[in-house]
N, C-alpha and C positions, 0 to 999 in steps of 0.2 A: 504494500500500500504506500502510495507516495505521500509526501509531506502534507499536501493539501487535503487529501482524503482522510489522512490520519487525524489532522486537526479538526476536520469537519465531524468525524465520528466522535471525537472527544467532546465536542460542543453539544452534539445531539444526545449524547449519553452522559452529560455532565452531572456529577454528584456534588451538590452544594453543601451536603451535610458534614463533610470532612473538613479538616483544618485548612486554613489559607485558601479558601475557595476563590476569593476575588483575584488573588495573584495567579492562581492556576487558570481561571477563566480568561483573564487578560492575556496570558501567555499563549493559550490555544487560539484566541481570537487573532492575536498578532501573527501567529504562525500561519493561520488560514489565509489572512489577507495578504501577507507577504508572498506566500506560495502562489496565490491566485494571480497576483500582479506579475510574478516571474513567468508563470505559464502563459499568461496573456501576451507578455512581451516576446515570448519565444515561439508562439503558435500562430500559424496562418489560419485564423478562424474564417476569413473570407473564403479561403479555398475549401475548408470543411463545409461551410454553409452552401457553397456552390455545388459541392458533391451531393449534399442533401437535396438541393433543388433539382438537380438532374435525375436523381433516383425517384423523387416524388412525381415529377412530370412524366417520367417513363412509366411509372406504375399506373397513373390515372389517365395517361394519354391526353393531357391538357396542360396549357401553359399557365404559370402563375403570374398574375398581374399585380404588381406591388403598388401600394398606395403611396401618397406623398409623405406619409408618416414614417415610412421605412427608411429612416435617415442614417441608421448605423447597422452594423452586422447583427447585433442581437435583435433589434426590431425586425430585421429582415427574416431572421430565423423564426421569430414568433409568427410572422405572416405565413411562412411555409407550413408551420404546424396548424394554423387556423385554416389554411387551404385544405390540408388533409382532413380536418374535422368536417369541413363543408362538403368535400367529395364523398366522405363516408356517409354523411346524412343523405346525400342525393342517391347513393347506391342503395340505401336502406329505405328509400321512399319516405324519408323523414325530413324533408327540406322545408324549413320555415323562414319567416321573416318577421321583423318588428314593424308594425304598421301604425302610424300615428294618424288616426282619423279625426274628423272635425269634432266628433263626440269626445274623443280622447282629449283633444286640445281644450275643449270647453270645460271638461272635468279638471284638467290641470290648472286652467285659469281660475277656476273656482277656489283653488287652494292659495293662489298668490295675488289675485286681483286687489284684495283689500290693502295689502302692503304697497302695491304699485300706485293705487289711487292716492295714497298719502304723500308720495314723492313727486307726483306729476301735477303741475299747475292746473287749475280748474279750466283754463282756456285751451289746454292741450290734451284733454282726456282721450282724444283719438289715438294718441301714441301708446296708450296703455296696452292695447292689443299687440302692437308691434314689439314692444319691450317684452311682453309676456311670451310671445311666440319665439323670440330670439333666445330667451332663457330656457324655454322648454326644448327648443331644438338643440342647443348646446349641451344640455344635460342628457338628452336622448343619445346623442353620439358618444358622449363620455361614458355613460352608463353601460351601453352595449360593448364598447371597446374594452372597458375596464374588466368586465366579466369574462369576455372572450380571451383577453390577455392572461388572466389568472388561470384559466383552463389550459391555455398553451404553456404557461410557465410550469404548471404541475407536470406536464408531459416532457418538457425540455429537461427537467430535473432528472428524469429517467434515462437521459443520455449523458453518462458521466463525463464524456469528453468536453461537454459544453458547460459544466458546472462552474469552473473558474470564471468564465465569461458571464454567466448568469449571476453569480454572486455580486460582481461589480455593477452590472446593469441594473439589477433589481434594487440593490442598496442605494444606487444613485437616484433612482426614480422615487423611492420612499422618501429620501432626504429632500428631493425636489417638492414632493407633496407636502412635506412638513413646512417648507418655506412658503409655499402658496397659502396654506392655512394661516400661518403667522401673519402674512401680508393682509389677508382678508380680515383678520381680527383687529387690525390696526386702522381700518377705515370702514365707513358705513357701506352696507350692501343694499342693492336694489331690492332684494328679497331674502330675508333671513331663512325662510322656508327652503328656497332653492339652494342657498348656501349650505344648509344642513344636509340636503341631499348629496351635494358634491362632497362635503366633508366625510360623510359615511363611506362613500366610494373611494375617496383618497386614502382613508385609513385602512380599508380592507386588505390591500396588498401587504401591509406591514405584518399582519397575522400569518399570511402565507410565507413571507420571508423568514419569520421566526421558526415556523414549522420546518422549512427546508434547510435552514442554515444555523438554527439555534441561537440567533441574535435578535434581541427585542429592540426595536426602534420606536415602538408605539408611544412610549412615554414622551418622546420628543415633540409630539403634536401639541401637547399642553392644552387639551380641550377638556370640557367638563366630563366627569366620569360617566355620566349617562350616555354621552356620545360614544365613548370608548366601549361601554357595555353593549350598546345597540350594534355597533360595528362587530364586536366579538360574537354576538348572537347571529348576525347575518353570516359571518365567516363560518360558524358551525353548520349553518344550513348549507352553505356552499360545499363544505367538506363532505357532509353526508350524501349530497347529491352527486358529487364528483367521484366518490369512492365506487359507486356502482354505475359509472357512466356508460351509456349506450349511444350509438349514433343518433343525433338529434337532441340529446339531453341538454345541450348548451341552452336551448330555448326553455326547457323546463326549469333550469337554474335561474334564468332571467325571471320567469314567472314567480318562482318561490321568493326571490329577493324583492320583486315589485310588491308582492303581497305583504312582506314584512315591513316595507316602507310605506304602506298604505296607498300605493300607486297603481293597483291592479286595473282600475277603471281609466287610468290615464294613458295606457298603452294597449295595443292589441297584438297578440302573437298568433299567427295563422299560417296555414300551408302557403308556400310562396306562390304568388300570382304575378301577372304582369303589373308593373307599377302604374296606378292611375295618375293621370296628369295633375289631379287636384289634391293628391295626398303625398306626404313625405314618408319614404320608406328607408329604413336602415337595415342593410343585409348583415 
């Protein structure tokens, strides 16, 4: 077992009940991070991901179309895994989509309109709908992508050759989410309700990161304990659903989390159909 895996297993099986626990934990953490950085510096992960791309495209007989968000090698790997999930759903005739109907939008606006009315001048009430739709649309994309990325992350972890890359990528993303929440807390928000939705989704990956690498960053968010508890409960729902994952279950996970957030009536998950011109669909 190499230095990285040795330190990782030490953290995952860490016994804090024996003496000098803090020093032993810090030593293992330093060993894992140092080893991961060395491996990342010596490994051509671009080549490894390209090999993965070629194998997946050959397996499914289809080309992967990467999004604009695939700005680095790890995000590219995530999209490869998400492509695999999507193709398996199609083959199992379990291909779904998240559809935001006019009824869904009206239900979402019902949750945030009161807040928006307070910040919009009386003579500009017509912009309330525009602001509300923008917030709703931004959250829709963030919610779906966050959940799908967590599913992909859990599968990438099962590819040991990518773990050093994943450790650094996921750790950086969690710290970025911490900074975003801190910045939000320092200034007024258009909607505290929507901000709370985002906060829950930004905290969720920190629980997965702890499970995979034995390092807790959740405390860094510095949010009320109820928010942490709600995120932890949602993560447990994610874990239970993900452990028995079958093709198409990514959409069941979305439904479970939406129900937990009280947003079931704000989104529609349905068998994929051609996108109507008047509706917004996130695949």
